[in-house]
C-alpha positions, 0 to 999 in steps of 0.5 A: 562471500558466495554468489548466486548462479547467474542464469542466461536471460530468455533473450540469450536462450533464443534460437531463430525458428525455435517454437514452444508450441505449434498451433493447428493449421487455420482451416478458415479463409484468412486475410493478409495482415497488411490489408487488415492493419494498413499503416499500423502494421509494423515493418518488422516483427517484434524482437521477441525471444524464440524459445521452447516451452520448457525454456519459457517455463524455466525462465518464469519459474526462475524469475518467481524464485527471485521475487521476495514476498510475504510467502517467502519471508519476513517483510518488515516494511514500516507503514505498509503492513505487509501481513500474511494473506490467509489462504481462506481469503483466496478460496473465497475470492476464487468462487466462480460466482465472484470471479465470473461476475461482470460489473455490467450485470443487472442488479438482479444477477448481482445480489450476492456481490451487492450483499457482500459489499453492503455487509462489508460496509456495515462491518467497517462502520462498526470497526471505525465508528463512522456513520457511513462507508463507501467502497468505491475508491480503489486505494489509500491515496485515492481515499485521501483524495476522495475524503478531501473532495467530500470536505470541499463539497461540505464547505461549498454547501455552506457557502465557504468554498472560496474561502477555505483553501488551506489544508494543514499537514503534519511534518511527519505525514505520508507524502501522499497527504500533501499531494492529495491536498494539492491535487484537490486544489488546496494550499498545504501548510505544515504543522510540526511535531513536538519533542514527544512525537505528538502534534504541536498544539501551539503551532496548530492553534497559531495556524488556525483561521477561517481559511483552513478547510481541514487537517490531515492527521495520521494516527497512529503517526508515522513515528509509530506513536499514538498521537495523544493530542489527536482528540484536542486537535480535532476539537480545535479544528472543529471550533475553527469551522474546519474538518479533520481527516484521519490517514488510516494507513496505520489502522492495524494498531487500532483494530478492535481497540479504538474507533477513529470516529470516537476520537473526533475525526470526520473522515478517514480512508482504510487500506483494505490491502493493509489492515484487512490482509488483501494482497498488497505490493507488487503493483496492486491492485489495492482496495480502499474504503472511506468512512465519514461522519454524519455531516459528510454522508450527503456528499458520498459518491454514487451509486450507493448500495442500499437494501430494499424493502423486499430484502434485496440490494440495489444501487441508489443514484438519487443523492443530489448533493453527491460528488458523483463517481470516483471510479468506473465501477465498485472498487477492486471487487475481489479484494473486497471479497478477501477483506470480507472473508478476513473480517468474518473469519475473525469475528467481532470478538477476535478482531481486537487481537489484530491490534493487540498482537501488532503492538506487542510484536513491534514493542518486542522488536524495539526492546530487542534492538533499542540498545543498538538502534535507539528509537526516534522517541523514547516511548512505547510504540504502536504497530511499528517502531521507528529507530535511528542509525545516525550514530553509525553514520557519524562514527563509522560512515555507515548509513541506514541505506548500508544497513538495509543492503546488508540485511539482504545478505542475511536473507531479510527484506529491509525495513522502510528507510528514511521515513519519516523525513524528520528522523535522521538515518531512519529505519521503520520496522513493522512486524505485524501480528502475523509473525512469530517470536522466532522470526522476530528474534532472527531478524533482531539478531541479524540487526544486532550482528550488522550493528557489530559489523558496522563498528568493526568492518564498516567497509563490509556494509558500505559494499553490501550486498554480496549474495544477491543476483545483482550487486549494489547499483547506482540507484540515482543513476538508474532512476535518471536513465531508465533501461526498461527493455532488452538492449541486445539484438535478436537475429530473425531469419528471412523465412521460418522453417516449416518444421523447427524440430 
């Protein structure tokens, strides 16, 4: 197997006294750092590499070339919706009126930004069917927490805050669901999934009582399936006096096709950095939105963006039942701009094609590979297909983890592994609507070839990858003993020469 060239690290290129740039000589009076910083002045300079501008440029360019992203290749992470971010979004977000805006500007100087956010809220209301939308939360999990805070405030307003302390969460839920419920002070109770991949209604009915505050239901589910029991589940919760939150991480399958509010949900979060194409991954920033039914509108965070009688827009604080702020300002604004540009580029008529092609691509992928990787549930999937590699582990000792590592040698980012937890040796593939049939065929062919290798040369997969800058790591050991900085030694001279050229 081949191997990529291992270039020296920037610290290994360091030469004492070498500089990338020489700043001009200071022509104003200076004060010694020791007098300015006192005890806060470190005893020795930081161990930073001393390199030329060219070496620094090559270092960061080479690092960028080692990164994998949607602009480089297919990114099939299930439940993450790593779709292409159209460049028109970036052009709009780069307009100086947006990039130079400051959140502390007065409303009179923020009319464009306020109008954009108000119109984005109206668009999201039309897409989801909810009575109102807030953009204040900054990501998906933040939206989950906000939704539960609104549900909590609703029960408290009815005098049931002390009684309703249980949140029901399906066993296939995203891990952030129970975490958000616990953070909001609720007790979490798991609801099983039935053999067809839907919510187990018998188990749900058995769990209902006047202590249940809400259920958190992902639809489509993390099995990549439309939960056919979702409407009945909402009815049962409402009959018990509880509310239902929809995890909107998988909304990419429903855009323009179905509105969650029509199913019966009371609130949901939307990942604008998933469904509406704003950049996702790499540490952020995300962008969230929460839609709510009429009964939760009074509790939405403030300030709220509202049109005025003279055709302008203002921030409204006069909402006595509001839970208050959940973010210092209004979300990650430039990502809201990107989502607005994306929605307006499609238009109301063509938004439906997002969901249709996302579902088509996922089912095409499943049809190509199902004889080698059976689906978790024998049904048509939605925007992602969940498959199992358990027979490769049982017969050949090859795990889903090994298959994912081997995909790196074929030039593909692996799909999501071992989620949902209820599927053994699970792989979750989400093609999104962005990818062509040619790309899907290349990925499917790679998986089928890896399946053949697993049966004929299992040790090949067990030691993969081979063509990456770093071979297989002890990931458990790395998680327990993190090394987050350069461990070498840089020798600094006592005096930096007057000229290092």
